[in-house]
C-alpha positions as a LaTeX table, in Angstrom:
\begin{tabular}{lrrr}
\hline
Residue & $x$ (\AA) & $y$ (\AA) & $z$ (\AA) \\
\hline
Met1 & $-71.34$ & $-13.49$ & 59.82 \\
Arg2 & $-74.45$ & $-15.08$ & 58.32 \\
Asp3 & $-76.31$ & $-14.76$ & 61.63 \\
Leu4 & $-75.16$ & $-11.14$ & 61.93 \\
Val5 & $-76.66$ & $-10.30$ & 58.54 \\
Ala6 & $-79.79$ & $-12.32$ & 59.35 \\
Gly7 & $-80.29$ & $-10.29$ & 62.53 \\
Val8 & $-80.17$ & $-7.03$ & 60.58 \\
Arg9 & $-82.64$ & $-8.47$ & 58.06 \\
Tyr10 & $-85.11$ & $-9.39$ & 60.79 \\
Leu11 & $-85.01$ & $-5.81$ & 61.99 \\
Gly12 & $-85.67$ & $-4.59$ & 58.45 \\
Arg13 & $-88.53$ & $-7.06$ & 58.01 \\
Gly14 & $-90.11$ & $-5.95$ & 61.27 \\
Val15 & $-89.93$ & $-2.27$ & 60.32 \\
Arg16 & $-91.44$ & $-3.04$ & 56.90 \\
Trp17 & $-94.25$ & $-5.02$ & 58.55 \\
Ala18 & $-95.08$ & $-2.08$ & 60.80 \\
Ala19 & $-94.91$ & 0.33 & 57.86 \\
Arg20 & $-97.36$ & $-1.81$ & 55.87 \\
His21 & $-99.78$ & $-1.96$ & 58.80 \\
Gly22 & $-100.06$ & 1.71 & 59.67 \\
Arg23 & $-102.74$ & 1.44 & 62.34 \\
Trp24 & $-100.82$ & $-1.25$ & 64.17 \\
Trp25 & $-97.73$ & 0.96 & 63.98 \\
Gly26 & $-99.66$ & 3.86 & 65.53 \\
Phe27 & $-101.15$ & 1.48 & 68.07 \\
Gly28 & $-97.65$ & 0.40 & 69.16 \\
Leu29 & $-96.48$ & 4.00 & 69.60 \\
Ile30 & $-98.67$ & 4.66 & 72.64 \\
Pro31 & $-96.57$ & 2.85 & 75.32 \\
Ala32 & $-93.34$ & 4.18 & 73.78 \\
Leu33 & $-94.58$ & 7.78 & 73.98 \\
Ile34 & $-95.42$ & 7.35 & 77.67 \\
Ala35 & $-91.98$ & 5.89 & 78.37 \\
Leu36 & $-90.29$ & 8.67 & 76.35 \\
Leu37 & $-91.74$ & 11.37 & 78.59 \\
Leu38 & $-90.51$ & 9.50 & 81.66 \\
Tyr39 & $-86.97$ & 9.03 & 80.34 \\
Ala40 & $-86.67$ & 12.57 & 78.99 \\
Gly41 & $-87.19$ & 13.86 & 82.52 \\
Leu42 & $-84.69$ & 11.43 & 84.05 \\
Leu43 & $-81.96$ & 12.16 & 81.49 \\
Thr44 & $-82.45$ & 15.89 & 81.92 \\
Val45 & $-81.88$ & 15.55 & 85.66 \\
Leu46 & $-78.77$ & 13.42 & 85.04 \\
Ala47 & $-77.31$ & 16.02 & 82.65 \\
Leu48 & $-77.94$ & 18.84 & 85.12 \\
Trp49 & $-76.32$ & 17.03 & 88.05 \\
Ala50 & $-73.48$ & 15.23 & 86.22 \\
Gly51 & $-70.93$ & 17.94 & 87.07 \\
Asp52 & $-71.79$ & 17.85 & 90.77 \\
Ala53 & $-71.64$ & 14.06 & 90.72 \\
Ala54 & $-68.16$ & 14.16 & 89.14 \\
Ala55 & $-66.91$ & 16.58 & 91.83 \\
Trp56 & $-68.40$ & 14.40 & 94.59 \\
Ala57 & $-66.89$ & 11.20 & 93.16 \\
Thr58 & $-63.38$ & 12.65 & 92.71 \\
Pro59 & $-62.58$ & 14.61 & 95.91 \\
Phe60 & $-58.92$ & 13.63 & 95.55 \\
Ala61 & $-58.71$ & 15.92 & 92.49 \\
Asp62 & $-59.78$ & 19.07 & 94.38 \\
Gly63 & $-56.20$ & 20.27 & 94.65 \\
Trp64 & $-55.17$ & 19.38 & 91.12 \\
Gly65 & $-54.20$ & 22.20 & 88.83 \\
Ser66 & $-55.41$ & 22.94 & 85.34 \\
Pro67 & $-55.95$ & 21.13 & 83.03 \\
Trp68 & $-55.78$ & 17.80 & 84.89 \\
Gln69 & $-58.74$ & 18.36 & 87.19 \\
Gly70 & $-60.94$ & 19.44 & 84.29 \\
Leu71 & $-59.82$ & 16.52 & 82.12 \\
Leu72 & $-60.49$ & 13.93 & 84.83 \\
Arg73 & $-63.90$ & 15.29 & 85.77 \\
Gly74 & $-64.80$ & 15.91 & 82.15 \\
Leu75 & $-64.01$ & 12.25 & 81.40 \\
Phe76 & $-66.11$ & 11.19 & 84.40 \\
Val77 & $-69.06$ & 13.29 & 83.19 \\
Ala78 & $-68.73$ & 11.88 & 79.66 \\
Leu79 & $-68.66$ & 8.29 & 80.95 \\
Leu80 & $-71.56$ & 8.98 & 83.31 \\
Leu81 & $-73.69$ & 10.41 & 80.51 \\
Ala82 & $-72.69$ & 7.59 & 78.15 \\
Gly83 & $-73.59$ & 5.06 & 80.82 \\
Gly84 & $-76.89$ & 6.81 & 81.41 \\
Leu85 & $-77.71$ & 6.74 & 77.70 \\
Thr86 & $-76.75$ & 3.07 & 77.42 \\
Leu87 & $-78.82$ & 2.19 & 80.49 \\
Ser88 & $-81.69$ & 4.21 & 79.05 \\
Val89 & $-81.58$ & 2.25 & 75.80 \\
Leu90 & $-81.69$ & $-1.04$ & 77.68 \\
Thr91 & $-84.30$ & $-0.08$ & 80.25 \\
Phe92 & $-86.40$ & 1.98 & 77.83 \\
Thr93 & $-87.30$ & $-1.16$ & 75.92 \\
Ala94 & $-87.98$ & $-3.14$ & 79.09 \\
Val95 & $-90.11$ & $-0.41$ & 80.65 \\
Thr96 & $-91.96$ & 0.23 & 77.39 \\
Leu97 & $-92.72$ & $-3.48$ & 77.03 \\
Leu98 & $-93.90$ & $-3.54$ & 80.65 \\
Ile99 & $-96.16$ & $-0.51$ & 80.16 \\
Gly100 & $-97.44$ & $-1.80$ & 76.84 \\
Asp101 & $-97.71$ & $-5.53$ & 77.59 \\
Pro102 & $-101.27$ & $-5.91$ & 76.23 \\
Phe103 & $-100.45$ & $-3.63$ & 73.27 \\
Tyr104 & $-97.36$ & $-5.50$ & 72.15 \\
Glu105 & $-98.85$ & $-8.90$ & 72.90 \\
Ser106 & $-101.63$ & $-8.16$ & 70.42 \\
Leu107 & $-99.19$ & $-6.72$ & 67.86 \\
Ser108 & $-96.89$ & $-9.74$ & 68.15 \\
Glu109 & $-99.81$ & $-12.14$ & 67.77 \\
Arg110 & $-100.90$ & $-10.35$ & 64.61 \\
Val111 & $-97.39$ & $-10.62$ & 63.17 \\
Glu112 & $-97.35$ & $-14.36$ & 63.86 \\
Glu113 & $-100.77$ & $-14.87$ & 62.32 \\
Ser114 & $-99.69$ & $-13.02$ & 59.18 \\
Glu115 & $-96.64$ & $-15.30$ & 58.94 \\
Gly116 & $-98.37$ & $-18.64$ & 59.31 \\
Gly117 & $-99.97$ & $-19.37$ & 62.67 \\
Cys118 & $-99.63$ & $-18.12$ & 66.21 \\
Pro119 & $-99.00$ & $-20.49$ & 69.15 \\
Pro120 & $-101.49$ & $-19.98$ & 71.97 \\
Gly121 & $-100.22$ & $-18.17$ & 75.03 \\
Pro122 & $-100.20$ & $-19.55$ & 78.57 \\
Asp123 & $-103.46$ & $-19.52$ & 80.48 \\
Arg124 & $-102.60$ & $-16.77$ & 82.98 \\
Pro125 & $-104.35$ & $-13.54$ & 84.04 \\
Leu126 & $-102.93$ & $-10.26$ & 82.76 \\
Trp127 & $-101.69$ & $-9.16$ & 86.20 \\
Arg128 & $-99.73$ & $-12.41$ & 86.48 \\
Glu129 & $-98.19$ & $-11.88$ & 83.02 \\
Ile130 & $-97.05$ & $-8.38$ & 84.03 \\
Gly131 & $-95.58$ & $-9.70$ & 87.29 \\
Ile132 & $-93.58$ & $-12.36$ & 85.43 \\
Ala133 & $-92.43$ & $-9.78$ & 82.88 \\
Leu134 & $-91.26$ & $-7.48$ & 85.70 \\
Gly135 & $-89.27$ & $-10.25$ & 87.37 \\
Glu136 & $-87.64$ & $-11.28$ & 84.10 \\
Met137 & $-86.86$ & $-7.66$ & 83.28 \\
Val138 & $-84.98$ & $-7.26$ & 86.58 \\
His139 & $-83.10$ & $-10.52$ & 85.93 \\
Val140 & $-81.91$ & $-9.35$ & 82.50 \\
Leu141 & $-81.06$ & $-5.83$ & 83.66 \\
Leu142 & $-78.96$ & $-7.13$ & 86.56 \\
Arg143 & $-76.93$ & $-9.22$ & 84.12 \\
Ala144 & $-76.56$ & $-6.24$ & 81.81 \\
Ala145 & $-75.53$ & $-4.06$ & 84.76 \\
Trp146 & $-72.52$ & $-6.28$ & 85.51 \\
Phe147 & $-71.28$ & $-5.77$ & 81.96 \\
Gly148 & $-72.05$ & $-2.07$ & 82.23 \\
Val149 & $-69.93$ & $-1.65$ & 85.37 \\
Leu150 & $-67.05$ & $-3.60$ & 83.82 \\
Leu151 & $-67.14$ & $-1.56$ & 80.62 \\
Phe152 & $-67.40$ & 1.67 & 82.63 \\
Leu153 & $-64.20$ & 0.82 & 84.49 \\
Leu154 & $-62.41$ & $-0.28$ & 81.31 \\
Gly155 & $-63.37$ & 3.07 & 79.80 \\
Phe156 & $-60.65$ & 4.72 & 81.91 \\
Leu157 & $-57.92$ & 2.77 & 80.09 \\
Pro158 & $-55.93$ & 4.95 & 77.69 \\
Val159 & $-56.77$ & 4.57 & 73.97 \\
Val160 & $-58.55$ & 1.20 & 74.40 \\
Gly161 & $-61.12$ & 2.79 & 76.70 \\
Gln162 & $-62.04$ & 5.36 & 74.06 \\
Thr163 & $-62.04$ & 3.03 & 71.01 \\
Val164 & $-62.50$ & $-0.69$ & 71.64 \\
Val165 & $-64.58$ & $-0.46$ & 74.82 \\
Pro166 & $-67.38$ & 1.70 & 73.30 \\
Ala167 & $-67.63$ & $-0.67$ & 70.32 \\
Val168 & $-67.88$ & $-3.70$ & 72.63 \\
Gly169 & $-70.38$ & $-1.79$ & 74.75 \\
Phe170 & $-72.68$ & $-1.24$ & 71.77 \\
Cys171 & $-72.56$ & $-4.95$ & 70.92 \\
Val172 & $-73.29$ & $-5.98$ & 74.53 \\
Ser173 & $-76.15$ & $-3.49$ & 74.67 \\
Gly174 & $-77.46$ & $-4.85$ & 71.37 \\
Phe175 & $-77.46$ & $-8.40$ & 72.70 \\
Phe176 & $-79.43$ & $-7.51$ & 75.82 \\
Leu177 & $-81.79$ & $-5.31$ & 73.81 \\
Ala178 & $-82.55$ & $-8.32$ & 71.62 \\
Val179 & $-83.21$ & $-10.35$ & 74.78 \\
Glu180 & $-85.73$ & $-7.75$ & 75.95 \\
Leu181 & $-87.50$ & $-7.42$ & 72.60 \\
Thr182 & $-87.94$ & $-11.18$ & 72.17 \\
Thr183 & $-89.68$ & $-11.35$ & 75.55 \\
Val184 & $-93.22$ & $-11.09$ & 74.16 \\
Ala185 & $-92.91$ & $-13.93$ & 71.64 \\
Met186 & $-90.81$ & $-16.05$ & 74.01 \\
Gln187 & $-93.31$ & $-15.73$ & 76.86 \\
Arg188 & $-96.07$ & $-16.87$ & 74.51 \\
Arg189 & $-94.03$ & $-20.04$ & 74.02 \\
Glu190 & $-93.44$ & $-20.30$ & 77.79 \\
Val191 & $-89.66$ & $-20.08$ & 77.40 \\
Pro192 & $-88.20$ & $-18.98$ & 80.78 \\
Val193 & $-85.71$ & $-16.13$ & 80.88 \\
Arg194 & $-82.68$ & $-18.33$ & 81.60 \\
Glu195 & $-83.46$ & $-20.53$ & 78.62 \\
Arg196 & $-84.07$ & $-17.41$ & 76.54 \\
Leu197 & $-80.58$ & $-16.15$ & 77.38 \\
Arg198 & $-79.11$ & $-19.56$ & 76.58 \\
Leu199 & $-80.80$ & $-19.67$ & 73.18 \\
Leu200 & $-79.54$ & $-16.23$ & 72.21 \\
Arg201 & $-76.04$ & $-16.94$ & 73.55 \\
Gly202 & $-76.07$ & $-19.94$ & 71.23 \\
Arg203 & $-76.54$ & $-17.58$ & 68.27 \\
Pro204 & $-74.91$ & $-14.35$ & 69.43 \\
Gly205 & $-74.54$ & $-13.00$ & 65.88 \\
Leu206 & $-78.30$ & $-13.12$ & 65.40 \\
Ala207 & $-78.93$ & $-11.20$ & 68.62 \\
Val208 & $-76.14$ & $-8.67$ & 68.06 \\
Gly209 & $-77.08$ & $-8.14$ & 64.41 \\
Phe210 & $-80.66$ & $-7.44$ & 65.43 \\
Gly211 & $-80.06$ & $-5.39$ & 68.57 \\
Thr212 & $-76.95$ & $-3.31$ & 67.87 \\
Pro213 & $-78.41$ & $-1.29$ & 64.97 \\
Leu214 & $-81.35$ & $-0.53$ & 67.25 \\
Val215 & $-79.02$ & 0.65 & 70.01 \\
Leu216 & $-77.43$ & 3.09 & 67.58 \\
Leu217 & $-80.78$ & 4.21 & 66.15 \\
Phe218 & $-82.27$ & 4.62 & 69.62 \\
Leu219 & $-79.62$ & 7.29 & 70.32 \\
Ile220 & $-81.38$ & 9.49 & 67.75 \\
Pro221 & $-84.06$ & 11.61 & 69.45 \\
Phe222 & $-87.54$ & 10.05 & 69.14 \\
Ala223 & $-86.21$ & 7.13 & 67.05 \\
Ala224 & $-86.90$ & 4.68 & 69.88 \\
Val225 & $-90.55$ & 5.69 & 69.91 \\
Leu226 & $-90.98$ & 5.43 & 66.14 \\
Leu227 & $-89.14$ & 2.12 & 65.85 \\
Met228 & $-90.61$ & 0.22 & 68.81 \\
Pro229 & $-93.56$ & $-1.32$ & 66.88 \\
Gly230 & $-91.22$ & $-2.47$ & 64.10 \\
Ala231 & $-88.68$ & $-3.71$ & 66.64 \\
Val232 & $-91.32$ & $-5.87$ & 68.37 \\
Ala233 & $-92.48$ & $-7.18$ & 64.99 \\
Gly234 & $-88.90$ & $-7.99$ & 63.96 \\
Ala235 & $-88.18$ & $-9.71$ & 67.28 \\
Thr236 & $-91.27$ & $-11.86$ & 66.78 \\
Leu237 & $-90.03$ & $-12.92$ & 63.36 \\
Leu238 & $-86.61$ & $-13.68$ & 64.85 \\
Val239 & $-88.14$ & $-15.93$ & 67.52 \\
Arg240 & $-90.01$ & $-17.89$ & 64.85 \\
Asp241 & $-86.62$ & $-18.68$ & 63.30 \\
Leu242 & $-84.86$ & $-19.34$ & 66.59 \\
Ile243 & $-87.48$ & $-21.75$ & 67.97 \\
Pro244 & $-89.04$ & $-24.47$ & 65.79 \\
Ala245 & $-92.79$ & $-24.97$ & 65.59 \\
Gly246 & $-94.41$ & $-26.19$ & 68.81 \\
Pro247 & $-91.37$ & $-25.43$ & 71.01 \\
Gly248 & $-92.95$ & $-25.03$ & 74.37 \\
Pro249 & $-95.65$ & $-26.50$ & 76.55 \\
Gly250 & $-98.01$ & $-23.75$ & 75.44 \\
Ala251 & $-97.60$ & $-24.46$ & 71.73 \\
Asp252 & $-100.26$ & $-26.11$ & 69.60 \\
Pro253 & $-98.78$ & $-29.27$ & 68.06 \\
Gly254 & $-101.16$ & $-28.98$ & 65.12 \\
Ala255 & $-100.36$ & $-25.35$ & 64.37 \\
Val256 & $-98.57$ & $-24.55$ & 61.14 \\
Asp257 & $-95.66$ & $-22.32$ & 62.03 \\
Gly258 & $-93.25$ & $-21.42$ & 59.28 \\
Pro259 & $-92.60$ & $-19.24$ & 56.28 \\
Ala260 & $-94.12$ & $-21.78$ & 53.90 \\
Ala261 & $-97.53$ & $-21.24$ & 55.41 \\
Gly262 & $-97.26$ & $-17.46$ & 55.22 \\
Pro263 & $-99.48$ & $-16.82$ & 52.15 \\
Val264 & $-102.34$ & $-18.96$ & 53.46 \\
Ala265 & $-102.28$ & $-17.55$ & 56.98 \\
Gly266 & $-101.67$ & $-14.06$ & 55.67 \\
Ala267 & $-104.82$ & $-14.21$ & 53.60 \\
Ala268 & $-106.81$ & $-15.62$ & 56.49 \\
Ala269 & $-105.60$ & $-12.88$ & 58.82 \\
Ala270 & $-105.99$ & $-10.00$ & 56.38 \\
Ala271 & $-109.41$ & $-9.08$ & 57.70 \\
Arg272 & $-107.99$ & $-8.83$ & 61.21 \\
Asp273 & $-105.03$ & $-6.66$ & 60.35 \\
Glu274 & $-106.27$ & $-3.52$ & 62.09 \\
Pro275 & $-106.51$ & $-2.85$ & 65.82 \\
Glu276 & $-109.93$ & $-1.20$ & 65.56 \\
Gly277 & $-112.06$ & $-1.89$ & 68.57 \\
Trp278 & $-109.12$ & $-3.46$ & 70.36 \\
Ser279 & $-109.33$ & $-3.84$ & 74.09 \\
Ala280 & $-106.92$ & $-5.28$ & 76.63 \\
Pro281 & $-106.92$ & $-9.09$ & 76.52 \\
Ala282 & $-109.20$ & $-10.75$ & 79.01 \\
Ala283 & $-107.63$ & $-12.72$ & 81.83 \\
Arg284 & $-105.98$ & $-15.73$ & 80.34 \\
\hline
\end{tabular}
């Protein structure tokens, strides 16, 4: 329970950080707006074709009388749309992070500097970073897809499928959303995706407490766009708690990384708290 509450608090801290740094918040909206336009088109197509898809997937119900045919296909459409929304929540974050890799890398670094030191990232060119991020995104989404298929099938169970399964689905989605959002700070520490999943499985309450409220909020139109900068900031703060100072081969052993150093580093970074004149990071 403590981890669950802590996860919610990290989300709140991240949103407050973004609210206090207005230009960084606006800066982080750009990739999310691009992804929003893409997903709005895809979800519109899904909604328009859901009825045809239900009829195609249930040919055995063609001869059924009313109301059974309508109930079955209506349930199929509802589950299809719910699955599409859930998949959108998961992939929206991954695609937005992929589109905005240099944006969110800079935002995450600024959050770390304001909290007491930022570990140096790996010495790789930007194109290589994006390629790694794409591969890890596919890895996470394939794992999430297995749970999605299982929950979709369980959704046909009477009573349980309409009560317990959706609640479990939100928690599972929240966990994987937390995995996606911690990607930026984890990659800076050179933590591979399998180890990242292991770390968050070790503290599932922290991941679920952070990600599940976001899953619910992301269902509100435009909320995903507005909250993405704060979500990345909160995920960065969560990683600082999850991984001690100097965790990975890319970390600086002499760097001060912890809440106690916050005031000093915060003052030192104050002059750099705006993204004015920002440009994509040079090849690292």
